[in-house]
C-alpha positions in Angstrom: -81.0 -48.8 -47.0 -81.5 -45.2 -47.9 -83.4 -44.9 -44.6 -80.9 -46.6 -42.4 -77.8 -44.7 -43.1 -80.6 -41.6 -42.0 -80.8 -43.8 -38.8 -77.1 -44.0 -38.0 -76.0 -40.7 -38.9 -78.8 -39.2 -36.2 -78.4 -41.6 -34.2 -74.4 -40.6 -33.8 -75.1 -36.7 -34.4 -77.3 -36.8 -31.4 -74.9 -39.3 -29.4 -71.7 -36.4 -29.7 -70.7 -35.1 -26.8 -72.6 -31.6 -26.4 -69.8 -29.9 -26.2 -68.8 -31.2 -29.2 -71.7 -29.4 -31.2 -70.4 -26.9 -29.5 -67.6 -25.5 -31.2 -67.0 -23.4 -33.7 -64.8 -24.5 -37.1 -61.9 -22.0 -35.6 -61.9 -23.9 -32.5 -62.3 -27.2 -34.4 -59.1 -26.4 -36.6 -57.2 -25.3 -33.8 -58.1 -29.0 -32.3 -57.2 -30.3 -34.8 -54.0 -28.7 -35.3 -52.9 -28.9 -32.0 -53.2 -32.5 -31.8 -51.5 -33.1 -35.3 -48.4 -31.4 -33.1 -48.3 -33.5 -30.3 -48.5 -36.2 -32.9 -46.4 -35.2 -34.6 -43.5 -33.9 -32.1 -43.9 -38.5 -31.6 -43.3 -39.9 -35.2 -40.7 -37.0 -35.8 -38.6 -38.3 -32.8 -35.5 -39.9 -33.9 -35.0 -37.1 -36.9 -34.8 -34.4 -34.8 -32.8 -35.9 -32.4 -30.4 -37.1 -35.2 -30.7 -33.5 -36.4 -29.6 -31.6 -32.6 -26.9 -33.6 -33.0 -25.8 -32.6 -36.5 -26.3 -29.0 -36.0 -24.5 -29.4 -32.2 -21.5 -29.9 -34.8 -22.3 -27.1 -37.4 -22.5 -24.5 -34.9 -20.4 -25.5 -32.0 -17.3 -27.2 -33.9 -15.5 -26.7 -36.8 -17.1 -29.8 -38.4 -18.7 -30.3 -41.4 -20.0 -33.2 -43.2 -18.2 -35.8 -44.4 -15.4 -35.6 -41.6 -15.6 -37.1 -38.5 -15.9 -35.6 -35.5 -14.5 -37.5 -32.1 -14.1 -36.8 -28.0 -10.4 -36.5 -27.2 -11.0 -38.5 -24.0 -13.8 -40.4 -22.9 -17.0 -38.2 -22.7 -17.6 -36.8 -19.8 -20.6 -34.1 -18.8 -19.5 -31.8 -21.2 -20.8 -34.4 -23.6 -25.0 -33.6 -23.7 -25.4 -36.6 -26.2 -28.6 -38.8 -25.0 -27.3 -41.6 -22.7 -23.4 -41.6 -24.0 -21.0 -44.4 -23.0 -18.1 -42.4 -20.5 -15.8 -45.4 -21.5 -14.9 -45.9 -24.2 -14.2 -43.4 -27.3 -16.8 -41.2 -29.5 -16.0 -40.6 -33.6 -18.7 -39.7 -35.4 -18.6 -39.2 -39.1 -21.6 -37.3 -40.0 -22.2 -37.7 -44.1 -24.8 -36.6 -47.2 -24.8 -38.2 -50.4 -26.3 -35.4 -52.9 -22.8 -35.5 -54.5 -23.1 -39.1 -54.5 -21.7 -42.0 -52.7 -20.3 -41.6 -49.6 -17.7 -44.2 -48.4 -17.2 -45.1 -44.1 -13.5 -46.8 -44.2 -13.6 -49.0 -41.0 -9.5 -50.2 -40.6 -9.4 -53.8 -39.2 -9.1 -54.2 -35.9 -5.1 -53.9 -35.4 -3.8 -52.1 -32.7 -7.3 -51.2 -32.1 -11.5 -52.0 -32.3 -14.5 -50.1 -32.7 -18.0 -51.1 -32.1 -19.9 -49.3 -35.0 -23.1 -48.3 -36.2 -24.0 -46.5 -39.6 -27.9 -44.9 -39.8 -29.7 -42.8 -42.0 -31.3 -39.5 -40.7 -34.1 -41.0 -39.4 -31.9 -43.2 -37.3 -32.7 -46.4 -39.3 -29.8 -48.8 -38.8 -28.4 -49.8 -42.4 -25.3 -52.2 -41.0 -23.1 -52.6 -38.2 -19.5 -52.2 -38.2 -16.4 -53.3 -36.3 -15.4 -55.9 -34.1 -19.0 -57.4 -33.6 -20.4 -56.0 -37.1 -20.4 -57.3 -40.8 -17.0 -56.8 -41.3 -16.2 -58.8 -37.4 -12.9 -57.0 -36.9 -11.2 -57.0 -40.6 -12.1 -53.7 -42.1 -14.9 -53.3 -44.7 -15.2 -49.4 -47.2 -18.7 -48.9 -46.5 -20.3 -47.2 -49.3 -23.6 -45.3 -48.4 -25.5 -44.8 -51.9 -28.3 -42.2 -52.1 -31.6 -42.7 -52.5 -32.6 -43.5 -56.1 -28.7 -44.7 -57.1 -28.6 -46.1 -59.5 -24.9 -46.5 -60.3 -22.1 -48.6 -60.2 -20.6 -50.0 -56.6 -16.7 -51.0 -57.2 -16.1 -54.5 -56.5 -14.3 -54.7 -52.4 -17.1 -52.2 -50.6 -20.3 -52.8 -48.6 -22.9 -50.9 -50.3 -25.8 -49.5 -48.2 -29.0 -48.5 -49.9 -30.6 -45.4 -48.1 -33.7 -43.8 -47.9 -31.8 -41.0 -46.9 -29.0 -38.3 -48.4 -28.2 -37.6 -44.4 -27.3 -39.4 -41.8 -24.0 -40.5 -39.3 -21.9 -43.4 -38.4 -21.4 -43.9 -34.7 -17.6 -45.4 -34.0 -16.7 -46.6 -30.3 -12.9 -47.0 -30.4 -12.3 -49.5 -27.7 -10.7 -48.7 -24.6 -8.5 -51.8 -23.2 -9.0 -49.5 -20.2 -8.5 -45.4 -19.5 -4.5 -45.1 -19.2 -2.4 -41.7 -20.6 -1.8 -44.2 -22.3 -4.3 -46.6 -23.9 -6.1 -43.2 -24.5 -3.7 -42.1 -26.1 -3.6 -45.5 -28.3 -7.1 -46.0 -28.8 -7.3 -42.4 -30.9 -4.3 -42.8 -33.1 -6.5 -46.0 -33.9 -9.5 -43.7 -34.5 -8.2 -41.7 -36.7 -8.0 -44.4 -39.0 -11.5 -44.2 -40.0 -11.5 -42.3 -43.2 -14.0 -40.7 -44.9 -14.8 -39.7 -48.8 -16.5 -39.7 -51.8 -16.9 -42.8 -53.3 -15.9 -40.9 -57.0 -12.7 -40.0 -55.2 -11.9 -43.9 -53.7 -8.4 -44.5 -55.8 -7.2 -41.2 -54.5 -8.7 -41.0 -51.7 -8.4 -36.6 -49.5 -7.0 -37.1 -46.4 -10.0 -37.3 -43.8 -10.2 -34.5 -41.6 -11.0 -34.6 -37.4 -12.4 -32.3 -34.8 -12.1 -33.1 -31.2 -14.6 -32.0 -29.5 -13.9 -33.3 -25.8 -13.6 -29.4 -24.3 -16.9 -28.4 -26.2 -20.4 -28.4 -24.0 -22.1 -30.1 -27.2 -25.5 -29.9 -25.7 -28.3 -32.2 -28.0 -30.3 -33.6 -25.5 -34.5 -33.0 -27.0 -36.2 -29.5 -26.5 -39.4 -29.8 -25.7 -40.6 -25.8 -27.2 -41.5 -24.6 -30.8 -38.1 -25.4 -31.9 -38.5 -29.1 -32.2 -40.5 -28.2 -34.8 -37.6 -26.3 -36.6 -35.6 -29.3 -36.8 -38.5 -31.1 -37.4 -39.0 -28.8 -40.5 -34.9 -28.5 -41.8 -35.8 -32.8 -42.1 -38.8 -32.1 -43.8 -37.4 -30.1 -46.4 -33.8 -32.2 -46.8 -35.0 -35.1 -47.5 -37.7 -37.3 -49.2 -40.6 -38.2 -47.9 -40.6 -42.0 -47.4 -43.5 -44.0 -48.4 -44.3 -44.9 -44.7 -44.5 -41.8 -43.7 -46.9 -39.8 -46.5 -50.4 -40.3 -44.0 -47.6 -37.3 -42.0 -47.9 -34.5 -45.6 -51.0 -33.2 -44.4 -50.2 -33.5 -40.8 -47.6 -31.0 -40.8 -48.7 -29.1 -43.3 -51.3 -28.0 -41.2 -48.5 -26.8 -38.4 -46.9 -24.8 -41.2 -44.3 -27.3 -42.2 -44.5 -27.6 -45.9 -41.8 -28.8 -48.1 -40.5 -26.1 -50.6 -41.7 -23.5 -48.5 -40.2 -21.6 -45.7 -41.7 -22.6 -41.9 -42.8 -18.9 -40.6 -45.1 -19.5 -37.6 -46.9 -16.6 -35.8 -46.2 -16.0 -32.0 -49.5 -17.7 -31.6 -48.8 -20.6 -33.2 -45.7 -21.1 -31.6 -47.0 -20.8 -28.5 -49.3 -23.5 -29.6 -46.5 -25.3 -30.8 -44.5 -25.4 -27.4 -47.7 -26.4 -25.7 -47.8 -29.3 -28.1 -44.2 -30.5 -27.3 -44.6 -30.3 -23.5 -47.7 -32.6 -23.6 -46.2 -34.8 -26.3 -42.8 -35.2 -23.7 -45.3 -35.8 -21.1 -47.3 -38.9 -22.5 -43.8 -40.3 -23.6 -42.5 -39.7 -20.1 -45.7 -41.9 -19.2 -45.2 -44.6 -21.4 -41.3 -44.4 -20.1 -42.6 -44.5 -16.4 -45.5 -47.8 -17.1 -42.0 -49.0 -18.8 -42.0 -52.8 -20.4 -41.6 -56.1 -19.8 -38.5 -56.4 -17.6 -34.9 -58.6 -18.3 -34.7 -60.7 -15.2 -38.1 -61.7 -14.1 -38.7 -60.1 -10.4 -36.4 -57.4 -11.5 -36.7 -53.3 -12.6 -34.2 -54.6 -15.1 -35.5 -52.9 -18.6 -34.4 -54.1 -21.7 -33.6 -50.5 -23.3 -34.7 -51.9 -27.4 -38.6 -52.1 -26.7 -39.5 -55.8 -28.6 -41.9 -54.7 -30.7 -39.7 -51.9 -31.8 -36.5 -54.1 -32.3 -38.5 -57.1 -34.7 -39.6 -52.9 -37.0 -36.6 -51.9 -37.1 -35.1 -55.4 -38.1 -37.8 -55.4 -40.6 -37.0 -51.8 -42.0 -40.6 -51.0 -40.6 -41.9 -52.9 -43.2 -44.3 -55.1 -41.4 -47.7 -54.8 -42.4 -49.6 -54.3 -39.5 -46.7 -53.1 -36.9 -44.9 -49.2 -37.1 -44.2 -48.6 -33.5 -44.1 -45.0 -33.7 -45.0 -44.4 -30.1 -42.3 -46.9 -28.8 -39.7 -45.2 -31.4 -40.6 -41.9 -30.0 -40.0 -42.2 -26.3 -36.5 -44.7 -27.1 -35.3 -41.5 -28.7 -36.2 -39.2 -25.9 -33.2 -40.7 -24.3 -31.7 -42.5 -26.9 -29.7 -42.5 -30.1 -27.8 -45.0 -33.4 -29.7 -47.7 -34.4 -28.4 -51.0 -33.9 -29.1 -53.4 -36.9 -28.3 -57.1 -35.0 -29.0 -56.0 -31.6 -27.5 -57.6 -29.0 -24.2 -59.2 -30.9 -21.9 -56.4 -30.7 -23.7 -54.3 -27.7 -26.5 -54.9 -25.1 -28.2 -52.1 -22.6 -30.3 -52.1 -19.7 -31.8 -49.6 -17.7 -33.5 -49.1 -14.7 -35.2 -46.1 -13.1 -36.0 -47.6 -9.6 -34.3 -48.9 -6.7 -35.5 -52.7 -4.9 -38.3 -51.0 -3.8 -39.9 -49.7 -6.1 -39.2 -46.5 -5.6 -37.6 -43.6 -8.3 -33.7 -42.4 -7.9 -32.7 -39.8 -5.8 -29.5 -37.8 -6.2 -29.1 -37.2 -2.6 -29.4 -40.7 -1.5 -27.1 -43.6 -1.8 -27.5 -46.8 -3.5 -25.4 -49.7 -3.8 -24.9 -52.2 -6.9 -23.4 -55.8 -6.9 -22.3 -56.9 -9.9 -21.9 -60.8 -9.7 -18.7 -62.3 -10.3 -17.7 -63.9 -13.8 -20.2 -61.5 -16.0 -21.0 -62.9 -19.7 -19.4 -60.4 -21.9 -16.0 -60.8 -24.4 -15.3 -57.4 -24.0 -16.5 -55.4 -20.8 -19.2 -54.4 -18.9 -19.9 -50.7 -18.0 -22.7 -48.7 -15.5 -23.6 -45.4 -16.0 -25.7 -42.6 -14.2 -27.7 -40.0 -16.3 -30.2 -37.3 -14.8 -33.4 -38.5 -15.5 -34.8 -35.2 -16.7 -32.4 -34.6 -19.8 -30.8 -37.8 -19.8 -27.8 -36.7 -20.6 -24.5 -37.4 -18.2 -25.0 -35.7 -15.0 -23.7 -31.4 -14.8 -20.2 -31.1 -13.6 -19.3 -34.2 -12.2 -16.1 -35.9 -12.8 -17.6 -38.6 -13.5 -20.9 -40.3 -14.7 -19.7 -44.4 -14.8 -17.7 -47.3 -13.6 -16.7 -50.3 -15.6 -14.8 -53.5 -15.6 -12.3 -52.1 -17.5 -11.1 -49.8 -14.9 -7.8 -50.6 -13.3 -8.5 -49.3 -10.0 -12.1 -50.8 -9.5 -11.6 -52.5 -6.5 -13.1 -56.5 -6.7 -14.5 -58.3 -4.1 -13.2 -61.2 -2.7 -15.4 -63.8 -4.4 -15.2 -61.6 -8.1 -18.1 -59.3 -7.9 -17.5 -55.1 -7.6 -19.9 -53.0 -5.5 -20.5 -49.5 -7.3 -22.2 -46.8 -5.6 -23.9 -44.0 -6.5 -24.9 -41.3 -4.1 -23.7 -37.6 -3.7 -20.8 -38.4 -1.6 -18.4 -41.3 -1.4 -18.7 -43.9 1.4 -15.9 -44.1 3.4 -12.9 -46.5 1.4 -15.2 -46.4 -1.6 -13.9 -44.2 -4.1 -12.9 -45.7 -6.7 -16.3 -47.8 -6.8 -18.0 -44.2 -6.5 -20.3 -42.4 -9.3 -21.3 -39.0 -7.9 -25.2 -37.9 -8.1 -26.6 -34.7 -7.4 -28.8 -34.3 -4.7 -30.6 -31.9 -6.1 -31.8 -34.2 -9.1 -33.4 -37.8 -9.7 -31.5 -40.6 -11.6 -31.3 -43.1 -14.0 -28.8 -45.8 -15.0 -27.8 -47.7 -17.4 -25.9 -51.3 -17.6 -23.8 -51.8 -21.1 -22.6 -55.4 -21.7 -20.0 -55.2 -24.4 -19.8 -58.5 -26.2 -22.3 -60.5 -24.5 -22.4 -64.1 -24.4 -25.0 -66.5 -24.7 -25.2 -66.6 -21.1 -26.0 -63.3 -20.5 -28.9 -63.7 -22.8 -29.7 -67.2 -21.2 -29.6 -65.3 -18.1 -27.4 -68.1 -15.6 -26.3 -64.8 -14.7 -28.6 -62.2 -13.0 -27.5 -58.8 -12.1 -29.2 -57.9 -8.9 -31.7 -54.6 -8.2 -30.4 -51.5 -7.0 -30.6 -51.2 -3.4 -30.5 -47.9 -1.2 -27.8 -47.9 1.6 -26.7 -46.0 4.6 -23.3 -44.0 5.1 -21.5 -42.6 7.5 
């Protein structure tokens, strides 16, 4: 046996590439650090995505954790979160449970309604809230419990056990239309949301609201060494989750270690810059390669990759699956986690026209949305910058939706939506502007989709390039 083992080791040594044998210990260390940095960026994407939003709130607005930051009008290009919905009103409650459980009190659907999701710092879904959430519009008091919490939860509260101290609730308040009156009414409804410590549930203090509608709120992913500053902040502030302990040594090689300052040298900064760029290229290639289409022979793909959706629903507890590549890719272009995918909302993405060509902001395209879309609330289609996955900057409009009164229907009830640098003559109300110097992508949202949507009895066609006069 010893001879066989020796023969095997000798064969492996002789078979090793000559270049690998020639590396010095310092070079081998450098190569290992570079690979670990790329893997850390892919693995850490959802947490960095979260921290970017949190830091924008803390540094750009007067808002604080355990309060609510909201947008007092439908989001425009100043809201540079990842793929936001311009046809709803956003209320976000960032929470911190280090001093005890925090309550997110969602009002009943009376004079308004919302679709909400409550997630951890790793954007793992804890619960869905609102009209299509666990409360089904009746309202609920969600008590987010910190890791290891063993205290009581009073009767009448929905207990959410989190494996991180921090996270947020994304509460989208529904708009019947974007009229001044409907926006005002929806804001009034959204301001009924309450956030307070569970210890003060008997007499909750007033919730503080901060309106960010006029602030450039940019949480798009920074693919440079600052990515690792955000990652370090999460590592320092949150407990290690058992499934991720394999990353402890990986991050230590980069200088990220719990309880110690992160002070990368100038040389390490250069390496981290390169690693972030490489991680972006890798995830971008996976995005380009795509995954199965929602409708056969179209380029519309579900915004949730099936294997990732399964893993999220299982709290990443599957014994033989942990799709960090798919997770990393998805969190470069969106945020939040949905516990019951397809119940409250369902999203479709496309980056190509009918001919398989990428969308060019200098060209004009048309999407015909067939009549009688199987949704109980509304549908919308939004243009995003292909590189940043945010709303296209400096544009007056980012989307068109069925709840916009000015959108014109065809005689058969279908709707033609146009995308391009200028509106086709007479089609201004159905047009979404693009930047002629930027590529773009599209997201179709179905809010409260019906069974027919998933049965695919109704089919969204591909987008076509058109010529305009």
